[in-house]
N, C-alpha and C positions, 0 to 999 in steps of 0.2 A: 699428393695421396696420403689416405688414411693409415696412421700405424695404430695397430691394435697391441696392447702391452699389457701384460698381466703381472710383472714381477715389479716391487718396489724400486729395486736397484736399476732394473731397465728406465724405469718412468726415470729417477734422478739423473742418469745420463742422457738422456733425451732432452729434459728439463734444463741441464747444465750447459747443452748446446744452444738451446735456444737462447737462454739468458745471456751466453757469451755473445751473441749476434744482436743484441740489446733490442731484442724483439720482445712486445707487449703480448701479454697472455691473458685471456679472457678463460675462466672455470665455469662450466657448467655440472655442479653435483647432481647426479640422478641413482632412483635405486631401481630403475630398468622400467621394463613395462611401457614403454614409451609410448608418448601421444603427441598430439599437434602442440599442445601446451609445450612441452619439454622442447619441441624441435624449434618454437619461436624463441626460446632462451640461445639455443643454438646461432639462430639466424641472427640475433641480435648481437652475439658476442662477435661473431664473422663480420659482423659491419663496423664495429668499435675495436678489435683487436686484431695483431696481426696473425696469431695462433689461438685457436681455441682446443681446449682440451675439456672432453667429457669425461665423467666417471660412471659405469655401472657398476654399483656396490649395493645390495641389501644388507643395512647395518643392523646386526644384531644386537648392538648395545644401545640402541633407542627402542627397542621393543620391549616394554613391559608385560605383554601378555604373549606368552609363548608360542601358542595357537594362532595368533594373529602373525607371528612372525612364519608359521609353517603355511599358513594362507596365502601370503602375500605372492601376488603373480610375477612369475619369473619366464620372461621372454626374452632370453640371452640373444639367441642367433638373429630374430628377426629386429632387436634393438640395434644390435651393430651392422646391420644393411641399413637401417633407416639413418643412422649417424654417418656413415659412409656415404649416402645419398645426398645428405647436406653439406657434405665437402667437411666435416670435423676434421680435424688435422691429426689431434690424439685422442684414442679411446682407451682407457684405464678401466681393466675389468680385473680387478685382484679376486682372490678368494678372502674368505674369513680369517684363515691362518697365516693369509701373507699380510693382512693388514693388522691381526692382532696376535703377533706371535706369544705375546705372554698377555696376561690378563692384565688390563691398566689399572693401574695403583691411584690414579690421580681421578679426583672427584669432581666437577664442576657443580655450583650451585647459582642459580640465576635471581637468588632474592625472590620478590615478590610475584617475579614470572612464574615460579614453581608452584604458587599456590591459586592460580587464576585459570578459566579458561582450559585449555588443553594439560597445562601443569598439574592443576587440579585432579583433572580425570585419567591423566597417564604419568604417574609419579615415577621419578628417574627417567622420563623420557628425552628431556632437554639436555642431561649430562650425556647421555649418548650420541644425542645430534651435535652438541659442543665437543665431544671426542674427536669425533670423525671430520665434523668439517676443520677443527685446527690441524688434523692429520693431513688433510689435503691440502689445506693453505700452506702448511710446512712443505710438503712433498712438490707441489706445484709452483708455489711463489708468484700467484696470479696478480696481474696488474688489476684484474677487477674480476666478480665473481655475480652469477646471475642467480636468482632464486624466483618463485613464483609467488603471486599473492594469495594464492589459497592457503598456503602455509604462512600466514600472516604473522602469528606469533613465533614459529620459527625465525621469520625475517627479525623479528625484536631481539630475539635471543643472539644471533649473529651479529647483529650490529653491536649489541653490547661485548660482545668479543672483541671484536674490531676495535671498538673504543676503547675499552678498559686495557686491552694488549698493546695499545698504539700501532695496530697494523697498519700499512701502507696499501689498505686494498679498497678499490671502488666497489661498494656494492649495490647492485642493482635490482630492483622490485619490478617485475613484470605483471602486467594485467592477468587476470585469469581468463582463458580460453574455455568457453561454454560450448554445449551441445546443441542442438538448435531448440530443445526443450530447456535450457536455462540451465541444464544439470553442469556444474564444473567438471570438467576433464580431469581425471584422475586414475592412476593405476588403477586402484580398488574397484574401477567400474567393470572391468574385465570379470569379475566375480558376481556381477549380477546379469540377471537375464534380462530381456529388451522390456519387458512388463515390468520387473523390480526397477529398471532403470528410468519409467517412465513416472513411476509411484516416487522415485527419487528427486524428480524434478521439483516436487514439493519444497524442498529445502529453500532452494533459490525464489521460489513464489512467494513463501513467508517473508525472505529478506526482502524483496521488492514491496511487498504490501507493508511492511515498517517502514521502508525509505519512504514512500509516498505520503504514509501518514505524518512521519515527522516532518517531511517538508512541508507539510500543509498546517504545519502546527500544531500536531498532534502531542500531548502529555507524554511524556516516556513510559509511564507507568499503565495509562493505557493501552498503548501502542504495543510495549511488550506482552501485555495479556492478549491483545488481538491475534499476534504472531504466534504465542504459544498455543493457544487456540487450535488457530488453523493449522499447524503442524500434527498437533494432539490429535486431530478430528481423522486424520489420515490413517487408513487402515494400513497395518503392514510396518508402519513406520514409528520407532522408539525415539522419543527426543531425548537427547541427554542432556543439551543447554541450549539457550539462545540469549546473549548478552548483547546490550549496547553500552560500548565503552569508548573512551578517548582513544582515537586512531593513532597516535603516537606512543603512548604509555602501556594502553591497553587496561587501564583502571576502569573502573565501573563508574559510570557518570549517575550521580543522584540526580541532578536536574540537566536537561539540555536547554541551551540558548543560543539565540542568533549568533551566528560566526565560529560556533563550534564543529570541529571535524572529528567524525564517530567513525567507529568501526561497528558493524551489526556483524555478530560472529554467531555460527550454529553448529551443532553438531548432531548427528542421528544415525540410528543404525538400523539397516533395512536387510532383511534376510542375512543377519549374521556378519554384514559390511559396515562397517564405521565411516561416515563420509563427514568432512567438514566443507563449510563454505562462509564466505563472507563478502559484504559491501561496504566500500568507503563513501560516505558523505560530507558534505559541507553545509551546514543549514543557514 
C-alpha cells in the first residue's frame, strides 16, 4: 500500500525502518504533472529495487525565471493517484517551506557544464538541481535513482555529484518516451494546445533529420545548418539552440568521425513554453 508523506521528519522515520530491514531503495524524483515517461521510471525502479520512493516537488531553486515557475503545471491529486496505481511504495510531497526552511547558503558550480546548452541559457539552474537532488539523496538514501534522457545535461550534472562526492548510488538513465508525433513527453506539454503540440513535434523532426544526415556521412556544419533552417522555418516556433556534442561530456564537437558517440540537443519555445529534446547516436 502506498504511503503519502509530506514532512521531512516522517520521511526520515520511514526510511530508517526501510534501511533497518536491509531493503534496497529506488528513487524517482519528479516535479509532478506526471506522464508516461515518469511512470516508466517508477516501473523500472519497482523491477530492480525492493522499495520505490517518488517525489513530487516543483523546486523553486532551479527556476531562473520566476514567471516560468508560476506557469509550471501542478496536478498533485492526479499525480498521487497515478503513482498509487503504479504501486509506488512511498510518495513524498513536501512544500517549499518544508524543504527549504532557511535559504540555502551552499552554492554548487559544475564547471563547464554551467556554460553550455541548458547551463548557458538558464543561469543558476543547475545549482538548484544539485541542491534538491543532494537533499533527496540525503533524505531517501537510495540504492539507485532514475532520471529521463530528455534532461540529458541534468543527468550529467547529477553524475558529477555522485562521482565527486563518492556517493554509493546507482544512476539509471531511461529512454525518452514520445507521443505518436515524436514530441518528447514533458510536463510542460500540458501548457500547449493540441495544435501547438503538433507544431512542437518539429523539434524531434529536426533531430531525426540531423541524425539521418550524420549517419549518411554528412559534414557537421552542413547537417547543423540544415537542422537549424528546418526548425527556424516553422511558424510559431523560436529556436533557442541546436547543438551536436559529445554524448558523454556534452562538449561541442568541432568535427565528427566514425565511432563517435554524439548527442544532438535542441531547445525551442512555442506559445511561450520552452521545450528541450535530444537524440543520442553512434557513427
